[in-house]
N, C-alpha and C positions, 0 to 999 in steps of 0.2 A: 727864403729857398736859394740854395746855390749849390752847384755840382759841376765837376769836370769830368768828361768822358772822351774816348776815343772817338774821332770822326767817323771812320769806316763802321765801327760797331753800331754807332747811334744812327747812321744814315739807313743800314741794312735793317734795323729794328724798327725805325719809323716807317719804313717802305713796307714791311710786312704787315704792320697793323693796319694801315690804310688800304690795303689791296682789296678786302672785302667790302669796303664803304661804297655806296652807289655814287655815282658822278654827279648826281642832283639829288638831294635830300630834302624833303619837304620841312624837316625840323632842322634849323641851322645849328643847335646845340649838337645834333649828332654827328656834324662833320668833324667834331672835335677829336684830339688824341689826349687821352689822360696819362699824366706822367707823374708817377709818385717816386720820390727819393726818400730812402731811408737808409738803415744800417746795412742792409744787404745788397745795395746798389739801386738801380733803376727798374721800375715796372711801367710798360707801356702798354696801353688797351685802347681799343676801339669797339664801338658797339652800335648797331642801329635797329636793335629790338628783334632783328632776324638771325642775324651772325654777328659773333664777337671774335676778336683776336687779342691776344695776351702774348708778351714775351718779358723776359727779365734780362738786364745786362749788368756787367760790372761798371761801376763808376765811382769816383771820389766824391763824397757827399760832405760838404762842409756844413750846410744848414738843411735839415729835412722839411719836406713839405709836398703839397699836391697843387698842380697846375693843369688847365685845360685850354689847349691851342689848337689853331683851325690845322687840321692833319695834313691835307694835301700841299699846303702852303710851306709847313714845316718840312715835308717830304722832299719838296722841290729844292728848298733852301738847303738842306742837309746833303742832298747829292751834288751841290756845286760849290761846296766850301773848299777852301785851299787845305794842302794837308798838313794841319796842325790840330792840336786838341781843342775840342770845343768846352767853352764855358758858358753856363746859363744861370742867371740870377733874376730875380723878382723883386722889384720894388714898386713905389708909387706910380711909376711911369709905364709900368707894363712888364713883359718879359724881354730882358736883354740877352741875345745871343752874340757870343763873341768867338771868333776863330781866325788866329793870325790877325791880320789888319782888316778882317771884314767885320762888320757890326751890324745887327738887325735888332729892331724893337718890334715885338709881336703884340697884338691885344691879349690880353687874358680873357678867356671865356668864363661863365659863371659855374663853377665846379658843383655847388649846390644843385644845380639843375641838371646835372648829368645822370643818367639812370644807373642803377646798380649792375655790374657786369655778372651775368649769370655763373653759378658755381655748379659744378657737376660733381655728384657724391655717389653715383651708382657704380655697380660692378663694371671692371673693364677687362679687356682681352688684347692680345697683341698680334699684330701681322707684320710680315717683313715690309719695310717701307718701299723697296724697288718693286716688289710684287703688287703692292696695293696701288701704287701710282701707274703702273702699267695696267692694271685691271680697270682703273677708273679711265684711262685714256681709250680703252677697247671698249667701254659701255657707254659713257655719258654722252657721247655724240648722238645716240638714238633716242635720248629723251626729247619730249617735244618742246618746242621753242613758243608755243602759243599758250598764254596764261589763261585762256578759256577754260581749260581742264589742267586745273593746277596737280593733279595727281600725276599727270604724265610728264610733267616737268622736272620730276624728280628721279632719283636713282634709288632703288629699293635695295637696302642691304639686309641679308638673311643670315643669321647665324645658327647653325645646326650642328651640334657636336664639335669636331674639329675643322670646320669648314665655314668660311664665310662667301657667300654668293653676292654677286652684284648684278642686278637687272634693270634695263631701261627700255621703254617702247615710246613709240609716239602713234600706235595702231597700225601703221605701214610695214614695220619691222620690229624686231626683239633683239637685243644684245644681252648675252649672259656670260659671266667670267666667274669662276670659283678659284679661290686661294687658302692656303692653311690659315687656322684661327687657333691660338692659343688662349683659352678662355680659362676663367676659374675653375678649381678642381672640382668635379661633382656637378657642374652646371650642364644639364642635358637638354634645358628647355629651349626651344626654338624662340629666337628674338628677331624682330623686324624693325626697320627704321626706314622711314622714306625721306632722302635728303636732298634739298635742291640740287640739281646738276651743276649749277654755277659755282656754288660753295664748293663741292666736292672736287671740281676741276681745279680750284686753287689750292685746295688740299694736297691733291696730287703733285702739282707743280712745286709746291713748297716744301713739302716733305720728302720728296723723290730720292733725295742724297742721305737721308738718315739711315738708322740701322733698323729700328722696330719704331712702330706707331702704336700707342696705346688709344684704344677706342672703348669710349664709356658711354652708356645710356642712363639717362636721369629724368626726373619730372615726371607729371602725370597731366592728364587732361587736355586742355589746350596749350599747356607750356611743356611740352616734352621736348628735351633736347639731347644733342649727341655732341660729344667732345673728342676732338683728335688731338693728341699730344705727342711731341716728339723733341726730346732735348729741352730746351727752355721755351719752346713755342708751344701754344695751345689755340686751338681754333673751336669754337662751338657754333652749332647751328639750331635754330628753331626746326623740327619736324614738320613735314607736310601732312596735313590731317586729311583723311580719307582712305578708301579702300583701294589700293593698287590691283588692277586687273590680274587673274591668274593665269598669266600668259606661259607658265612653265608647261602646261599641259599641252601646249601647241607644239612643242618639239616633238618629232616622230621618234619612235622606237626602231624602225626599221629603216636602214640606209644602203639598199642594195642597188638602187638606181642612181648612178652619179657620174660625174666627170671631174677628172683631175688635170689642173692647168697650171703652168708657171704663173706665179702670183705677179711679177713686175711685168711680164710681157702681156697678161692680159690687161693689167692696168693702163699700161701705156697706149695699148691699141683702143681701149675704151675711150681714154682721153682725146686721143685723134679723131676718132669717128664721131663722137658726141658733138664736135665742134659746130657742126651744121645743123644740129637738132634745136627746135624751138624751146623754149624755156619749159621745163617740166614734162617735155615728151619724153616718151619711152625710147629705148634703144632696142632694136630687134636683134634676138640672139637664136642661133640655130646651133644646136649640140649634135654632132655627129661623129662617124667613125672617122672623119677627115680632120676633125678638130673643131673649133669654136668659130662660127662665122658671126660676123657684126654687120647690121645694116642700118642706116639711117638716112631721112630725107626730111629738108627744112624749108624755110623760106627761101626766095629767089631762086627756086628750082635747084637748090644745092643737093649734093647726094654724096655719101661716103659708104665705103665697105671695107671690110679687112676680116683677116681671119688668123688665129694662132693656134699651135699645135694643142691637142689635148688628148686624153685617154678617157674614152667614154665605156661605162659598163651599163647595158641596157638598151633600151630603144632611143632613136632620135627624138630630140625634143626642140621645139621652137617656141619661144615666149617673150615677152617685153619686161624690161626692168629699168627702173630709174637709175639712170647712169651714175649720179652722184652717189646714191645709197649704196650702189655696188662698190664704187671707188672707197668709200668709208670702210666698208667691210674688208675689201682687200688690204687697206692699210692697217686694220686690227688685227688681222691673223697673224702678222709678223713671222711667217714662214716662207721658205723658197716656193712651196706649192700650195694650191688651195683645192680642197675638195668641195664641188657643189652637188649637193644631193637634191634630186627631185622627189619631193614627198608626194603623199596620195591623200584623197579627201574623200569622205564619205558623200560629199555633196557633189554631183557630176556637173552642176551648174557653176560652181565655184572654183577659181583658180587654186590651185594648191601652192604653198609657198616653198622657196628653196631655201636649204640649209647650207650656210658656209662655214665651213671648219678649217683648222690648220692641217697640212699635209707634210710630213717630214720628207718625203720623197714620192715619186710616182706610185709605189707600191705599200709606202708605210705611212698609216695615218699618224696624227699629231695625238697630244695627250688628252684632247678633248676636254680642256678646261675653259675654252672659249668657243660659244656657238652664237650663229647670227642667222636669224630666220628673217627672210624678205618676201614680202608679197608681190608677185609680178603684177603687170598692168595689162590691161586689155590692149590687143593689137587691132589696128584697123585693116581691113582686107585690102 
């Protein structure tokens, strides 16, 4: 096997395929990157049974062949090579990489022991890359980081007609974003896929600057997978098995009792006042005709308070909120103003969640594509 390839193109390709690999893999063979050289150039792949990444790049192939080499080591080397073409050859001593005056000899891993990269043959649809990347950033942070309940560590993708919804929850909050979906003609059935949030976040970062992303569903039983393709790159992910909680029904239909506040001003105030809070302690908020007041007290007898302007419709409200959860929602609304709606509950003994949505101006609501529901905390008297 022997080929020549542009240094920057090769380095970017290796970096892409190793991103989804775990830092520590119980099976050493899965730390490898599979490189296949043929008449159409190079194909680079990585797979850990949960997710895979594949890309193809142009190269001058003198002798076709397939090699498996340690991925992260190859990525580190490729990113630091001098500005010259890369040549890779395989002989009895291993894999020889030369670039300018730099020479590396790497051990070849057994190709025959590497698992087959999953192929996706199901129907696909298209989403705008920038919309999809933004939607992932607005939703994935609300997924749980606790593996005890796997279904909550994923983002639920729901396709219905010409719309794709992304939903995530960790029981204390729910984030929802809807974007356009261009699916197969005549496909009216609703499709769902529960994708690991970590994998989806990498997809958003990697494909954010493309034009469109093709999303395809495939497989059945315990091996259902989803594939994301843009340009010459493809990422697949094994879906999380289980029933995602029916959180959509938690969003209120009536939104008359609400406050509108400048997003940046509220975020800055929350960051300052919460400095004195003990970890995970709630921040006290009072929404009134005068604005939004915040109060916090923590250890060492430290206290803080601040207020920002707000326009309140309805009665005065005092409640406790997790400041970090609120800050993440304020970052996700991506609008100058934020609308905080106070919902009602049939259970008088249970605190009702607040609904956070974008607001174009004090008077004008946003498009309603992003919604964030946050459960208040009990406040000590």
